[in-house]
N, C-alpha and C positions, 0 to 999 in steps of 0.2 A: 820151447825154451829148455835148455839142458843145464846140467851142473858142470861147472868149469873143471872141478877136480875129477869128475867121472863123466866123460863125454858120451857114454852109452846109456845114461839114465835121463829120464824126462822129469822136470820139476814143475812145469806148468803147460797147460794145453787149453786152447779155446778156439772155436770156429763155428761157422754156419755153412750149411750146404743144402742141396735140393734132393732129399731122399737118397743120400749116398750110402751104398752098402758098407757094412763094417769092414770087409776085406779091402775095398777101395780106400776107405779112410785110413786103415792101417798102412797101406802102401804109400799114401800121401804123407803120412807122418814120418815114415821111414826115409822117404826122399828128402823131406824137410830137415830131418835130423842130420843128414850128411852135410847139408849147407851150414847148419848151425855149428857143427863141430869145427869147421874151418874158422868161423868167426870167433869161437871160444879160444881156439889156439892162438889167434892173433891177439886177443885181449889178454890172455895169459902171458904172452911174450912181452906185451907192453907193460903189464903190471910188474913183471920180474925186473924190467929195466928201469921203470920210473916210479914204481909203487913205494908206499911207506909201510913200515911194520904196523901190524894191527895192535890195538891197545887191548889185548885180551885180559890183562891184569885188572882192568876196570870192572870186569864182570865178576861179581861175587856170588858164588853158588852156595846153596845150603851145605852144611857139613855132612859128610857121609854117615856119621853115627846117628844123625837125626832120623834117617830113614828106618834104622833098626828100631828106635824107640816108638815111632808111629806105627810100624807094622805089629809090634808086640802088643800095643794097646788096642788097636782098632782092627786087626786082621780078621779075627773070627766074626766080629759083628759086621764088618764091611762086606764080607762075602754074603751074608744074609740080606743086607740092605740092597745090594745090587740085584737081587732076585725080584724086587718089587717091580711089577710091570708098568704101573701108571707113573706118569712123569711127576706130578705134583707131590704125591706121598713119598716118592723116592727122593726127590730133592730135599724135602723137609727132613727125612730120616738122615740123609747124608750131612745136612747142615747141623742137625743136633749132635751127630756123632763127631763132627769136627770140633764143635764147641767143647764136647766132653774131653776130647784128646788134649785140647789146649788147656783146659782146666786141670787135668791130671798132671800134665808136664809142669804147669805153674806151681801146683802144690808141692811137687817133688823138687822144685828149685831149678828146673831146666830152662824155663822161659822167663824173659824179662821184656818189659815194654819201655824201660827208662833208657832208651837209646836215641841216637840222633834221628830226628823226624825225617830228614832227607833220605837217609839210608833205608828207613822203614818204607817210605813211599816208593823208593826205587824197587824194593823187593816186591811190594804189593802190585806193582805194575805188571809183573809176570803172571799174576793170578787172573788176568782178564779172561773171561770165558771165551773160548774159541768157537763155540757153537754159533753159526751164522744166524740162527733164528732166536738167539737170546739177546745179543747186544750188537750195536753197530761198531764195527772195528774201525778205530781212528787211525790216522797215518802214524805209523810207528817208526818213521825214519828219525835218526838221531844225528844231530850235527856234531861231528867228532871234535870240532873246534871248541865246543863249549864243555867238553868233558873235564878239562882241567880246572874249571871254576866251580864244579860241584863239590860240596863238602865230602871229604873222604870218611867212610864209616869207621867208627872207632873199633878197635880190636876187642873182641869179646873174650871174656875169661873162658877157660876150658869148661866144656860141658854146659855152656850157657847159650841159648838160642833166642833169636828174635821171633816174635809172634808171626810176623809176615813169612818167615822161613818155614814155620810150622804149617801154615796154610798152603804154601807152595808144595811142600813135601806131601801133605795129605792129598792134594789134588793128583800128584804124580802116582802116589800109591793107589788111589782109587782107579786111575786109568790102568795101572798094571793089573789090578785084580779083575777089572772088567775084561781086559784082553785075555787073561788067564782063563776066566770062566768060558769065554767064547771058544778058545782054542781047545782046551781040555774037555770041557763039558759038551761042546757042540751045540749049546743053546745060548741064546741072547737073553737080555733082561726080560723081554716080553714073551719068552718061550719059543721064538722062531728059530729056524735053522739059518744057515748062512745065506741061502737063496730065497728065504721066505719073504712074502709080501704082507704088509699089514692089512687088516680088514678094510674094504672099500665100500663106500655108499655114495650114490650120486642121485641128485634130484634136479629136474628142470622145470621152468615155468613157475617158480615159487613167488616171483614178483610180477603180478599180473599187468602192471602198467608199463613195465620195461619192455623194450623191443625183444630182448632175449636175456635169460638169466639161468644160472646153474649153481648149485651148491655141491661142491666136491669135498668129500671127507675121506682121509686115509689115515687110519689110526687116530692119533691126537693132533693131526694137522688138518685144517679145514680152510677152504678158500671159497669166497662168494664172488662169482664172476658175473658181470653184467655187460651186455653188448648193446651199443647205441648206434643207430644208423642215421646218416645225414647226407647232405649234398656236399659239393666242393667247398662251400663256405665254411664247413666244419673241419676241413682238412688242417692238419698241424703244419704250421709254418716253421721251417728249419732255418736257423741262422747259419750262414756260411761266410767264407772269405771272399766270395765273388758277388757281383751285383745281380746275378740271375736268381730269381726267387725259386725256392724249392719247397714243395709241399709233400706231406705224407698222407696217403689216403687210408692207411691203417696204422694205428698206434695203440699200445697197451700201457696202462697206468697201474703200477703195483703199489699197494699201500700196506704198510706193516705197523698198525697202531700198537702202542705199549700194552693195551688191554689184551692182546692176543697171547701174551706170556704172563698174564696176571699182574701187570704193573700199571702204575698211574704215571703219566708223563705228558709233556706238551706234544701237540701235533701241529705241524706247519708245512713248510715246503719240503718236498722229498729230499732225503739225504742221499749220499753217494751209494749206499747199499741198496736202497729202494730203486734208484735209477738203474743200477747195474742188474738187479734181479728182473726189473721190468723189461730192460732191453733184451736179456737172455730169453725170457718168455715170449716177447714180441717176435724176435727173430726165429724162434722155434715154430710159431704159428703162421708166420707170413707165407711160407711156401704152399700152404693148403688153400689160400684164398684164390678165388677166380679173378680173371683179368677185369680191368675196368670196362672193357667192351661188353662183357657178359653181365657184370654186376656193377653198375655205375655208382654205387654208394660209397661214401666215406664210412669206415668202420672204426669204432672206438670200443676197446674192451677195458673194463676196470676190474681189477682183482683185489679184493680186500681180504686180508688174512684175519680170520676171526678166532683161530686157535692154531698154535704152532708147536710142533715137536719134531722139527727137522724137515728139510726138503720142501719148504713153502713155495719156492719158485717153480718146482716141477708140479706141485698141486695147482698152481696158476695156469700152467700149460694144459693140464687135464680139464680144469674147470672152464678155461677160456675156450677150448675146443667145443665143449658141450653148449656153452652160451652162444657161440657162433651158429651152431646148428639150430638152437632154439629160436634164434632170430631170423631163420630162413635163409642164411647165407649158404649158397651152394658150394660148400667146401669140397675139395678133391677127395679127401679121405679123413679118417680120424687119426689123431696122434696123441701120444701120452709121453710123460716124462718120469724119470726115475733117477734117484741119487744113489751112487755106489760108494761103499767104503772099503777099507782094507786093513788087515794086520799084516805088515810086511814080513817081520822076522818072527815067525811062529816058534822057532826053536827056543827062543828065550823064554817062552811061556809053556813049554812042555810039548810042543809040536814037532813035526818032522822037518821044519824049515821051509816048507812050501807056503808061499803067500796065501792068506785066506781072504777071499773077496766076499764082501757083504752086500746084499741087495736091499734097497729101500731103508737106508740108515736113519736112525733117530737122532735127536739133538745130542744126546750123550755120546753116541757112537761117532758122531761127527767130531765132537770135541776131543774124545779120547783116542780116536783112530788115526791112521796114517794118511788117509786120502778122502777127498770129497770129489767125486766124479759124477757130474750131472750129464745125462744123456736124454735127449728128446727126439722123437721121430715116430714113424709108423711101423708096421710089421715088416716093411720091405727096406726101409732106409732111415738114415739119420738126418735131422734138420738142424740141430744145434747141440753143442757139447761144451763143457767147461770142466777142467780138472785142476784142483788145488791139492797139494800134498804138504805134509808136515815133516817129511824125511828128506834126505839129501837128493833123492830121485828114485824112480822106479824103472826097471828094465822094460824094454819094448814088448817082450812076450807077455808080461804081466798086464800091461795095458790092453793088449789084444784079448786076453782072457776076460778082462773086465768089460770090454765092449760086447763080447759074445754073451756074457751073463746078463748084461743090461738088456740085450735084445729079447731074451727069454722073459725077463721081468716086464718089459713093455707089452709083450703079447698077452701076458696074464692081466695086466692093468686094462688093456683095451677090451679084453673079454668081459671084465667087470663093468666097464663103461657102457657096454651094449645092454647091460641089465638095468640101466638107469630108469628109475620109476618116480614120477612120471617121465616118459621119454621126451626128447626134444620134439617140438611141434613141426619142424622142417618146413614151415611156410611163413611168409612174411607177416609180421604182426600188423594188426589193424591200426595200431598207433604209429607205425612207421610211416615216414613220408613217402609219397609216390613220386617217381622220377620218370619222365618221358624224354626220349632222345629223338630228335628229328634232324634231318639234313637239309640245309638250304644252300643256295649258291653262295660261295664265299665272298663274292662281290656284294652280296646283299646284307652282310653282317652289320655294316655301318648303318644301314637303314633301320635295323632292329634296335641298335643302341641309341641312335639319334645324337644330336649335339649335346655334349655334356651328360649323356646318359638319360636325357629327358624322356625319350621314347620308350626305352625299356622300363623305366620307372612307371610310366603311364600304363603300360601293358600289365605290369604287376598289380597296380592299383585297380585297374578296370576288371581284370579277370579274377583277382583274389588269390593268386598263387603266392608261394613263399619266395621263390627266387627264379631267375632266368640267367643261366650262364652260357655265354657264347664263346666260341673258339675261332681262331683265324681260319681253320680249315672248313668252316661252315657247319660244325656240329653245334646244336643248340640243346641244352639240357634244361628242362622245366621241372621244378620241384613244387609240389603242392600237397595239401592235406586231403583233398577229395578229387574225384575224377571229373566232376563238372567244371571246376575252376581250371583244371589242366586242359580240358577240351575247349574251353572258351579261349584260353591263351593260344592254343594251337590254331584255332580258326583265325584269330587276329594276325598271328605271325604268317600264316599261309597266305592270307590276302595281302599282307604287307610285302611279302617277298615273291609274290607271283610274277611270272614273266608274261605280260600280255602280248598277244600276237595280233597283227593287222586283220581286221574282220570280226574281232570279238565284239559282242554286244553286251552292254552293261545296263541293267534295268534299275529304275527307281533310285538314281544317284542324286546326291544332294549338291546344290550349287553352294560353294564355299565363299566365293568372292566374285565381284563384277568389276571389269575394267572397260575402258572405252572401246577396246578392240575385241572384247568377247567376255566369256565367263569361264571360271575355273570350277571344274566338276570333280568331286571326289568319287573315284570308282572303287576304292578300297581304303581302309584306314591307312593314312599316311601317303596315299598315292592319288595325285591329282593330275588332271590333264586340261588342256586349253581347248575349249570349243569356240573357235573364231566366230565373230559376228556374222560372217558370211555363211557359216554352217549351222546357224541357229534356226533359221526359217527358210522356206522356199521362196520367199519374197524379200524385197529390199527392207532392211531394218537399219535406220540411222543410229540408234542407241539401244544397247542391250537392256538397259534399265527400263526402257519403255514397255517391255513385255515380260521381263523376269526380275526376280528379287532374290536375295540371299535366303537360302533355306528351301527354295523350290526343288521339287523332285522331277528329274527328266530322264529319258532314255537316250543313251548315246552309243555310237559305234566308233571303234578305234580305226582311224584311217591312215595314221602315219606315226612312226617312231623315229626321231632324228638321231644324229650321232651322239648326242649328249644324253640320250635316254628319255627325253621329254616326249610326252604323249600329245597327239593332236586328235581331237574328237569331233564328231559330227552328229548333230541332232537331225539335220535336214535329210541325211541318208536314210533315216527310218520313217520319214513322213511319206504319205501317198503321193503319187505322181500328180503334180499340180495341173498338168495339161488335161488329164482325164477327168478332172473335177470342174473344168471350165464351163461345161454345159449345165452343171447342177448348181453352181453358185456364181455369184457376180464377183467381179474383181473388187477387192477391198481397198478402199482408199485409207492410207495410213493416218492414224489420229482421228478417224471419223467412224462413227457407228453405222452399221448397215441395218436398215429398218426392215428389209425384205429377208424373211427367213428362208433358209435352205429347205428344199422339199425333203420331207421324211426326217428332218433333224429334230433333236430333242435337247433340252437344256440339261447339261450334266457337267459337274465339276470333276477335276482329276487330270492326270497326265498320261494315262494309258492310251496308246494309239491303237485304234481298231478300225476295221473296214466293214461296211454294211451295204449289201446289195438291195436296191429298191426293186419293188415288184415291177415286172414288165407291164407296160400299158397295153390296152387292147389293140392299139395301132402298131404294136411291135416295136415301141421305142427302146432305145438302149438303156442299160442300167447306169446308175450314177454312184460314185464313191463319196461318202461323207466323212470328213475328219472330225470326229466327235470332240477331240481335245480342243478344237478351235471354237467351241460353243460354250459360252458362259452366260447363264441366265437368259438363254434364248437369243443372245446377240453375238455376232461374230467378232472375235478379237484375234490379235496376232499372238500366236504361240499356243 
C-alpha cells in the first residue's frame, strides 16, 4: 500500500513467505509498488473528477501557543523522567508531571473545564494510546455524514485552553523530547543504542504436565507458550463459503489479559487485536512445521502474555518456537521475531536528516515513533512481516535498511534462545497421545467403518484406543494413550482387512451361526465364511445341527472366493482320508452309537485333528489312522 500523494512511499506492508531472503522480499515489494502506483493514479483521477471537498475545518487542533506553555513548565523535568528505564515508574512519573502541568496552567487561568462536553470528548479521543500493547485500538472510521449533527465547540476566549487540549499537547511534547533524546544523545530510555536488544531469558519445561512449554522474557515483555498435541479430531474447523470442509492442523491462540499491563478488566472472546496478533505469530511459525506424513499430529500453541512492554506478538513467535521444540515437534529450524521502530525526520530533532531505525522497540517507542515493523524468520530468511507507520509513508531504501537491521537483530535473539535453560526436551512427552499410521486396501475402508460406524466404534471400545481415523486412500490413523491398546487395535484391523487366499488354513475358528445348508465360521473379526454341509464331514450329514452347535471351534480351509468376495470353507479337507481308516474302524451309522471301540483309541475332548500310527503287529500288519476328534467319552460320533 502506498500514499496517493507520494507514490514512492509505502504506508502499509504485510505478508507471509517461506524463508524468503531480504533481497528477494525487497525486490517483490518493488515490483508490487509499480502495480500499486497505477491503481493510485486511477483513484486520484476518479477523486479529482467525482470527489467532494474535505471537511478539514471540522478538525480543531490545539492552539500553537499552548505548546510553548507546556514546554516551559515541563521541559526540564520531562527530560529527566524520560531517562527512567522501567516502564511502570516512568509512566507514573509522566502521569504525575502531566497533572502538575494542568494544575499550574489552571492556577494561572489558562485552562478551563466549563466547556461543551462534546468538544472535550472529541479532543480526548485523540489521546488514545497508540501503543499496541497498551489498549485495543477500536475502529476509528468516522461517518462524514454525521459531522453536521455534532455540536460545534464554542469559541474560546484568548489564552484559554481546554484540559483535553493540554493533555494532547503534553503527549506530543513528550514524544518530541523522547525522539530528541534518541537522536541527539544516541541513547534510548533504557540506555540501549539504536540497534540494541533488551535482555533475553528463556526457560522450557516449566509446566510438567503440558506436552511442551516455554517462558520467553525480553525486557519487560513476557510470553508463556504451551504446545498441545492431538489427532485429527483436535484440528480446527474453518468456516468458508463453500461446502467443502477445511481443517487446520496447526493453529496458535494469542491471549492478552488486562493483567499483563497492570489493569483489571473483563476477559472473554478474543478481540480483533488478539486475533490479528495470533494470526501473525501463527503464520510466522507455520513454515517450520514438518509435513503431516512425517509428523501426523495436530499442533496447538497457546501464547499468554504475562507482562507487556512492546512487541508481544514477536515474543509469542520466540516462545512458540521453543514450546514446539519442547513438545518434541521436529521443526525444520528455529525462528525468532523482532519489532523495528524509526524516527524518520531526524533533522527536526538535531540530527543530520538520516532516518534512525530502532531495533526491538518498547511500548513508548512504538507510541511515539514513526514505524512499527514486525519481522519474523530464521537466520536465512523471513517467514512473516507486518509494517504500520504513523507518517505519510517511508521510502523504499529506508524499508530495505530496516529489513537488514532486523536480520541482525534476529540472529542475536536466536543466539540467546540457544542458551535456553533448561533447554527444550526435543522428545515426545510421555503425556502426549501415540499415533500409529497403517495402510490398508482402500476397498477395505468400509469394512473397518461398518454400517453407521458400528464396527469402528466396537474396535475403539474393545481395544481401548482414543480414536481411529480412516481416509478414502486407505490410510488409517490410530490414536491411543498407551502402546498395548494401539497394538490390539492394529491386530483387529489387520485381521479385519486381510485378503485371504485359496489354500489358507484357519485354526480354532468359532461357529457364529448354523443354517440348514451349513455353518458360518468366523475366521477373523468381522470376516465370516460358509462351510457347506457337504464340507463339514467326510460322511453324509443330513443336518448340521446334529453334529455342531454355535460356539464350537473348528479348523477350516479356504477353498473358494466368489466374485462377491464371499468365502467358501471346508472342514472335510483337513480330515484324514476316510478310505485309509476303513480297516481300523467300522462304518458309523448316523444317529446310532458304535459300541465297538477303535483299536488304540482313547477318549478325548477337543477339535484338534491329529494322526497317530499304531504299532505294527508281529504279523507285519499295516498301520491304521485314528481320528481323535471323532471320539467323545469312548464312543464314536460325527464331527
